[in-house]
N, C-alpha and C positions, 0 to 999 in steps of 0.2 A: 296344659301351657295357662301361663297366668295373663290375666289382661294386662297390656301395660296400660300406663295414665295417657300414652298419644288416643287412644280409642275414646276419650272424655269429649264430648260433643254435643250432648243436650244440656240443657237446665236443669238442679237438682228440683228433688219431688216436691210439688205443689199441693198443701194443705187446704184442701176445700170447704173443710166444715163440715156442715150436721146436714142430712137430708131426712125428712119425716115421711114415713112411708104409711098407705092407707090398710094396716094390718087390723082384720077383724080380732075381736078378745078371742083368745084362747089360740090361734091362729099361728105357725109358725114364719119367719121371715122367708121368702122363696126366690131363689136368683136364677135367671136362666142363663146359661153363655152360648152365646153363637159363634161358630169360629168355622171356617174357611171356606164361606159360600160361594166365593169367585165368580163373582156377576161380569162376565166380559159385555163391553157396550154388543149392542144387536149389530152393529157396522162391524162387528171383529167376527171373520168367518174360519180363520184359524191362528194356532198358539206354536211356538217354538220351543223346546224343551231344553232342558240342559243338554242332553247329547245331541242338541241340533236336529233332531227330530220334527218334522211338519205334524201337527195334529189337527184333522180336522173338527174344528167344535161344532157342526152342524149336527153329528152324531151323537150330541148331549145335550141337544136344545130341549127336549120333551121331558128335562128330570124334574121340573115343576118344583122347584127349590122354594122359591116362595110361597107357593101353596103349603107345602109340606111345614115348612116353618111357622106359617100360620095358625095348621092344625095342631103344632107343639104347642106354642103359645096360648092356645085356648083349652087345652087341656091341662097344663101345667096351674095358668092362672099367676106367671111369677109376678112379685112385687117389683122387681128390678132386672133388667137385662142389662148384659157384659158383652159387647162385640170384642173378639180376639183376634182381629187382623186376617188378612185377605179376604174381605167381604166386597172390596170393588176388583174389579177386572172387568102420632104421638102422644099414644095416653098413657104408657108407661115411663118411669125416669128410666135415663139410660147413660151410658158413657162407653168411651173406645178405646183401643189401642191396637196402633198398627202390625202388620205381619209383614213378610219380605218381599210380597207382590204389590201390596198397595201403592205403592208409588216407581215400582217395578218396569221399567219401559215406559212409564205413563207420561202424560202432557203436563205434571203437577208434580212438584219437588214432594218429599218427608214434610219438610216445616209447611206447605201450602195446605198440609192433610190438614193442620189444627182448625181450618176454618168450618170442620164437619160439626167441631163443638157449639156450632152457631145455631145448630139444626133444632126444632122444638123437641124439646123434651130431655136435651141432654145436661147432664148434672154439672158439666164441667165446663159451662159456659163462661168462658172469657180466659180460661186457661193459657198458659205459654208455652205449657209441655205435655206431651202424653203420659208423661210420668206423675201422677199424682194420688193423691187417698182421698177419701171420702167415709164418714162414718153415717150409718143406715139403723135408722129404730123407727118405733112403732108408737113413740112419746112425744112430746112436745119439744124434748131435747135428749143429750146422752142420758144413758142409763145403763145399769147393769147387764141389761139384755142386747143393748148396742151393739152394731157388729164396725169393725174398720174394715176398709175395703182396697188393698193397694194394689193401686198398676202401674206397670212397667211397658217401657219400650225397649224389647228386645233387639230392635236393631232391623237392617235389611241384610240383601245380598252383599257380601264381601266379594269384591274381585280377585282376591287370592282365592283358588281352589283349597289351598291345605286347611286355610281358617273356616270359610265357608258361606260363614254369616259373622255379622257384627256382632255385640254382645252389650249387655247393660252396662252403662255409664258408671265411671268407677266414682265419680260427683251421687250421682243416684243411691247407688250402694251405700256410699259414707252419709248420705241424707237419711236413707231409710235406716241406718243403726241410731244415728243421733235421736230421729221423731218416736222408733222404737221404746226409748231408754225413758220416753213421757210416759205421764200417767195415761193409758187409752182404754179401751172396753176390753173385756178379756180374751172377746175372741179377734181374729183376723185374717181375713181370707186373702190372696194374690191370684193375678189374673196377668197373664202376658203370652205371646203367641210362640216362640219359639223354644222347645223344653229346656233347660237346665240341663246341663250335661251329668248331673247326679240320677236323672230319670234312668240311664242307662245302666246295665246289667244287673238288673231286680227281676223279681219274680213277680208277675201282678197278684194280688189280693181278689180282684176281679176285673174282667172285660178281657181285652186283646190287645197284646201286643205285637203288630204286622208289619213292622217297617221292610223287616229281611224278607218275608216273604213276598210282600209287592214289589221289593226292586230285585227278587229275584223273578218272579214273573216277567218284569219290565227290562229283563235282560242288563241292570246295573251294578250286579255283584260280580267284583272283579274276578280274574282269574287267579289263584285253581279254587277258589272257593264256590264259585258257579256251580263245581263241575263234582263238589260233595257236600250239601248242603247238610245230609244226614249227618255227616262228621261235623260242620258247623252249628248244627242245634244242638247234636251231644255234647259237646263243648261249652255251651250255655254261650255261644260267640255271635249266636242271634238276635241276641236284644239289644239292639242297636235303638240309637236315637239320631233324628235329624237336628241336632245342637251343632253350637259354634265350638269349633275347637278352643277357642280362649273362655277360661273360666273367669267368670267375673266376681267369684268369690260370693254372690246374692246367695247361693244356696246355704253356704256358711254362717251368714249375718240372720237368716231366720232361724237357723237351728238355736244362736247363741242368744237370740230376741226372745225366743221363745212365746212372742206373741201372735207367729201366723200359726196356725192349724194346718192349712193344705192348700195348696197351689194349684191353678189351672191354667192350661196351654191349650192348642192345636196344634197346627202345622203339619204334623204327620196325621196324612187322611186314614190310612188305614189302621190306628190304632185308637183305640177306648179304653185304655188300662185305668187301672188308680195302684199306685205302688206305694209303700210303706218303709222310711227311711230316715231313721234316729228321729223317731217318733215324729216326723213330718208325713202328711199324706200326699204323694203328688199324681194330680188327676191330669189324663186328656180329657177333652169336650170333641164330642164324636162331630166327624167331619159335618157340613149343611149344604153344600154342594155337591153336583154331579160331574161339573166339568173339572178339567184338568187346571194346574198342574197339581 
């Protein structure tokens, strides 16, 4: 299904300039992705999932996700951190794109989440849109070893169950196409929360694609397929992703531009796979939290 123009609801992509990083001589730039932490307020004791089932959050409280993140960041020692959504439910520079739960049933709107950019260390301070890009490097200014990072708002939950989620705004896709034709660093990476539809129907080159198995255990696979999972796997129909049914054309824009080498998303908690399609690596970040959804 092609993304209609009516979905356009956000500003075009903002170019935020160059961010010099403290990188030791001979070292490579390390970027850490953090996704799907799902931090519920301490006053919240339950969550209702999409099937109307009430989940007791107290059984998840001992997850220690903050301690886990601290340990991972200490071990990796990244030069830059990207938060790719579903974080809410400063010594390192960082930025953020929202997921489908950051403003879901929340006392704040999606636009009010932009205030996150005012927190210490954020390189997107003052940005008016979640769709933005920055260039990272170890020198005083951009050079052939710099990296262009593209950040996209993949949208929230759509009220139409047939569509499931909103998608990337057409104006943002058009903005990326225009900007990617300009002289840029030789390598680019793209970050967003909800996977592109093109993540589906692929065999991982590394990691696990576990959405079907997770849905099967949760009783969310429709009949008759829940009765014949072996046949589903045999036919390769278990290679599903939790994407919007609207196709924004962003994947085709990436392939056409030849400036983005890999994309990184979250959303599907049971997947940490890496795929390869049309020369582009499609990657999942591993879930960071222990609570639903």
